N, C-alpha and C positions, 0 to 999 in steps of 0.2 A: 530213216537209219535205212532201209537197206539198200538203195540206191549210193549213198556213202560207202557203204561197206563194198560195192562192188567199185566203185569208182575209187577206190585208194589204193589198191594193185595199181592199177591203172597211170595213176599219175606218177608215182610211185616209176613203173615199171619207163615211160615216159623223161622221166627225170634220169634215169641211169643212161639213157641213151644220146643225151646233147651231148654235145661233140666241145674240144673245150678249141675257145678259140682266141686268136691275137688279138686283141682292140686296140688299135692304134689312131684313134680319139676317145681317151675315157671323158674328156670335159662332154659328152655328150649323151653322155649316162644322166639317164632323169626317174621322178619317181611321181610315182600319180597319186593314188591311192592318201587320199589325207586322213589324217584322224578323225574326223569325224564320219567320213562314209566306212572306217576301221569297227569303228565302235555302233555303227546301225547296224552293219554284217551282225558285231559280234551278240547284241542285243538282242539280234533276229534270231540268230542260233539259241543261247540262250532261253529267249523262250521257247523255240521248237524242242528243246532237249528234256528242258523242268528239271525233274528229280536228277535228272541222269548224268547229268552233263559235265560236273566231279567225277572225278577218282583218282584214284590215290596208283602211283608210280615209284618205281624206280632212278632217282638220275644216276648216273654214272658214266660223264661224260670222258675220262680216262683210266679207267674200272680201278679204279685203288682208291676210291673214299667215297663210297655207292650214299646216299641222300635220296632219304622217303621222304616225297614231297606231294602235295595237289596241284591237280592241274587242270585241266576244264579244256571239253571238247570243243566251245564251244570259241574259245583265244586261242586252242588248234587251227582250226578251220579258216579261222577271220582271218590266221596268222597266211596263213595259204593260199588262202583270198587274196589278200596283198600284194604278195611276190609273183603268183600267178598275171592276173590284173595290169601289174607292172609292166611285166615281163612280153604282155598280149600290146599291150598300148604302145611302147615304147617300139615293136619291133612292126607291128603298124605306120610308120613314120616312113618308112621305102624307105631310106637312106644306108647304106653299109655300115658307114659309122654304128646308126642306129640300132640296128638288126647287132652286128659283135659286139654291142654295151648289150644288146637284152639277151643272148645267149648268151653273153656270159658270168652277167650277175646272177638267172635262174640257174646254172649248172652254182655261181658260187652259195645261191642263200641253200640249192637244195644240202647242196653236199654241208654246210653251217645252221638250216635254218628247215628252213620247209618235209625235208625231209624225214629230220629226227619228230618233227610235230604232225606229222601226217603216220609213220609209224606207232607212232603211242596213241591215235586216237583208232587207228584204224583197232590196233589192238583189244583199247573201251567197246566196240561195236561189237567185236564176236565177240564178248564176252556176255555182250547182254543181250545179243541175239542168242548167242545159242548156252547160257546154261543153265541148270534144270530142265526138265520137262516140256516137252514142246508146250506143251495147256497149262498148262501153269506161268505162261513166259507173260507179258504186258504188252509184247511190242508186236505189230503178228510181221512175222519172215513171209517172203516171197519165194517161191522155189522156182521160175522162171529165171 
């Protein structure tokens, strides 16, 4: 959790720095992470997070009708993994059209999908790591 707490803001910052790219060949866009791979990542994370995986969040995309719902760090991080792994795999194809699509899709998904999930999961991580007196926490916090 300490690693995730540190990497979340860096991923978010990198997402904000993705440039606007004009895609000349949208048919070159591809997805690589399968449902089975996503499920495997999700199950691994659920087992690692244990009882701390679930949290309550307020979901209000347009600020007019807030909805309180349960969320899962495992689900959020598996989604972030999927979008970023798809980006890396497509970008590695080393053609201009693949790279245009990779950057464009990663930016679009940051704005609509994985950026929100990253922020929500990071908020819950912060709560887990810093709520209550340090001696009462059951999650080791490394201060390096």
